[in-house]
C-alpha positions as CSV (number, residue, x, y, z in Angstrom):
1,M,33.6,-26.4,-31.1
2,R,31.4,-24.0,-33.0
3,P,28.0,-25.4,-31.6
4,R,29.4,-25.0,-28.1
5,I,30.2,-21.3,-28.6
6,L,26.6,-20.7,-30.0
7,F,25.1,-22.5,-27.0
8,N,27.2,-20.4,-24.6
9,I,26.1,-17.2,-26.4
10,R,22.4,-18.3,-26.2
11,V,22.7,-19.1,-22.5
12,A,24.4,-15.7,-21.9
13,A,21.7,-13.9,-23.8
14,I,18.9,-15.7,-21.8
15,A,20.7,-14.9,-18.6
16,L,21.2,-11.2,-19.5
17,T,17.5,-10.9,-20.5
18,G,16.5,-12.4,-17.2
19,L,18.8,-10.0,-15.3
20,L,17.4,-7.0,-17.2
21,V,13.8,-8.0,-16.4
22,A,14.7,-8.5,-12.7
23,C,16.5,-5.1,-12.6
24,C,13.4,-3.4,-14.1
25,A,11.2,-5.0,-11.5
26,G,13.6,-3.9,-8.8
27,V,13.7,-0.4,-10.1
28,D,9.9,-0.1,-10.0
29,R,9.9,-1.4,-6.5
30,Y,12.7,1.0,-5.5
31,D,10.8,3.8,-7.1
32,A,7.6,2.9,-5.4
33,A,9.4,2.5,-2.1
34,G,10.2,6.2,-2.1
35,D,6.6,7.1,-2.3
36,V,5.5,4.5,0.2
37,H,8.1,5.8,2.6
38,A,6.9,9.4,2.1
39,F,3.3,8.2,2.7
40,L,4.2,6.4,5.9
41,I,6.3,9.3,7.2
42,A,3.3,11.7,6.4
43,I,1.1,9.5,8.5
44,R,3.5,9.3,11.4
45,N,4.0,13.1,11.3
46,G,0.4,14.0,10.7
47,D,1.4,15.7,7.3
48,A,-2.0,15.8,5.6
49,Q,-0.6,17.5,2.4
50,T,1.9,14.7,1.8
51,F,-0.6,12.0,2.8
52,N,-3.1,13.4,0.3
53,A,-0.5,13.5,-2.4
54,H,0.1,9.7,-2.0
55,V,-3.6,8.7,-1.8
56,D,-6.0,8.2,-4.7
57,R,-8.9,9.3,-2.5
58,P,-11.8,8.3,-4.8
59,A,-10.3,4.8,-5.4
60,L,-9.5,4.2,-1.7
61,K,-12.9,5.5,-0.6
62,E,-14.7,3.3,-3.0
63,Q,-12.7,0.2,-1.9
64,L,-13.3,0.9,1.8
65,K,-17.0,1.6,1.2
66,A,-17.4,-1.7,-0.7
67,R,-15.6,-3.5,2.1
68,M,-17.7,-2.0,4.8
69,M,-20.9,-2.7,3.0
70,A,-19.8,-6.4,2.4
71,Q,-19.1,-6.7,6.1
72,A,-22.5,-5.3,7.1
73,E,-24.2,-7.7,4.7
74,K,-22.2,-10.7,5.9
75,R,-23.0,-9.9,9.6
76,G,-26.8,-9.6,9.0
77,G,-27.7,-11.9,6.2
78,A,-30.8,-10.6,4.3
79,M,-31.6,-8.0,7.0
80,G,-27.9,-7.0,6.8
81,A,-28.2,-6.4,3.1
82,L,-31.3,-4.2,3.6
83,T,-29.6,-2.3,6.4
84,A,-26.5,-1.9,4.3
85,M,-28.6,-0.5,1.4
86,V,-30.4,2.0,3.7
87,A,-27.1,2.9,5.4
88,R,-25.1,3.5,2.2
89,P,-25.0,7.3,2.5
90,L,-23.9,7.0,6.2
91,V,-21.2,4.5,5.1
92,G,-20.0,7.0,2.5
93,A,-19.7,9.7,5.2
94,A,-17.9,7.3,7.5
95,V,-15.4,6.4,4.8
96,D,-14.6,10.1,4.3
97,T,-13.5,10.3,8.0
98,L,-11.3,7.2,7.5
99,V,-9.1,8.6,4.8
100,Q,-7.0,10.8,7.2
101,P,-3.4,10.5,8.4
102,D,-4.5,10.1,12.1
103,V,-6.7,7.2,11.2
104,F,-3.8,5.3,9.5
105,L,-1.4,5.9,12.4
106,L,-1.7,2.3,13.7
107,V,-1.0,1.0,10.2
108,A,2.2,3.1,10.0
109,E,3.3,2.0,13.4
110,S,2.7,-1.6,12.6
111,M,5.0,-1.2,9.6
112,G,7.8,0.4,11.8
113,Y,6.9,4.1,11.5
114,S,6.6,5.0,15.1
115,P,8.5,7.8,16.9
116,D,10.4,5.3,19.0
117,A,11.5,3.0,16.2
118,P,14.2,3.4,13.6
119,I,12.7,4.3,10.3
120,P,13.1,1.6,7.6
121,N,15.0,3.0,4.6
122,R,14.0,2.8,1.0
123,V,16.0,-0.3,0.2
124,V,14.3,-2.2,3.1
125,I,10.9,-1.0,1.9
126,A,11.7,-2.0,-1.7
127,A,12.6,-5.5,-0.6
128,A,9.3,-5.9,1.2
129,L,7.1,-4.6,-1.6
130,R,5.6,-7.1,-4.0
131,R,4.7,-6.2,-7.6
132,T,1.2,-7.4,-8.5
133,D,1.4,-6.1,-12.1
134,S,3.2,-3.4,-14.0
135,D,1.4,-0.5,-12.2
136,H,0.7,-2.0,-8.8
137,V,2.7,-2.9,-5.7
138,C,1.5,-4.1,-2.4
139,A,3.1,-3.6,1.0
140,P,2.5,-6.1,3.8
141,I,1.6,-4.7,7.2
142,K,3.8,-7.4,8.8
143,K,7.0,-8.8,7.4
144,N,6.2,-11.6,4.9
145,G,2.5,-11.1,5.6
146,P,-0.4,-10.7,3.3
147,C,-0.8,-7.4,1.4
148,G,-2.1,-4.6,3.5
149,L,-1.6,-1.5,1.4
150,V,-1.9,-1.5,-2.4
151,F,-0.3,1.4,-4.4
152,R,-0.8,2.2,-8.1
153,N,1.6,4.2,-10.2
154,E,-0.3,7.3,-11.3
155,D,1.8,9.5,-13.6
156,G,5.0,8.7,-11.7
157,V,3.6,8.9,-8.2
158,W,2.6,5.8,-6.3
159,R,-0.7,6.3,-4.6
160,L,-2.6,4.2,-2.1
161,I,-5.7,2.7,-3.7
162,D,-6.6,-0.2,-1.5
163,F,-6.4,-1.1,2.2
164,D,-6.6,-4.9,2.7
165,G,-5.4,-4.9,6.3
166,D,-7.4,-5.4,9.5
167,M,-10.1,-2.7,9.7
168,S,-9.5,-2.4,13.4
169,L,-6.2,-0.6,12.6
170,L,-8.2,2.2,11.1
171,R,-9.2,4.5,13.9
172,P,-8.1,8.0,15.0
173,Q,-5.1,8.0,17.3
174,K,-3.4,10.6,19.5
175,R,-0.6,12.2,17.6
176,P,2.9,11.5,19.1
177,V,5.6,14.1,18.9
178,A,6.7,14.4,15.3
179,H,10.3,13.6,14.3
180,P,12.0,15.0,11.2
181,N,12.8,12.4,8.5
């Protein structure tokens, strides 16, 4: 009888440990969801101050710049690499114009943040987020799709550091009438 009780205690301890680990992961995603929600609302409403508070501008600019340079090299082979090298300062300036709320509007709308759609709440966002490690979560643009936005926890604020979505989504848009949320 005694070995059975010890077995049950071990099973219960393992189950409790698993539950605690899952809860911690869920808390991180829920915490991140609040900042992701604020970021997407800022885009939808054209709130540059809140947008900037949720973007690691140097990290995002570096990632977008590297991505644009790689695309230029891929399109043009050896000549593309030379062109990309010469155009590097121009690409840097172009990236500066991309990191704006109006430019990310199609991304936000693709994720359900448009004036004519109900706004997903924090629980829905938390369920969609995927932890990639202890300090990073990714948000798919489309439900169950690949990562589109990657956020990093920087001193308690989740900030966008990476855009892996379709680059055609990044272009300035006309601003719709803002709704409070």
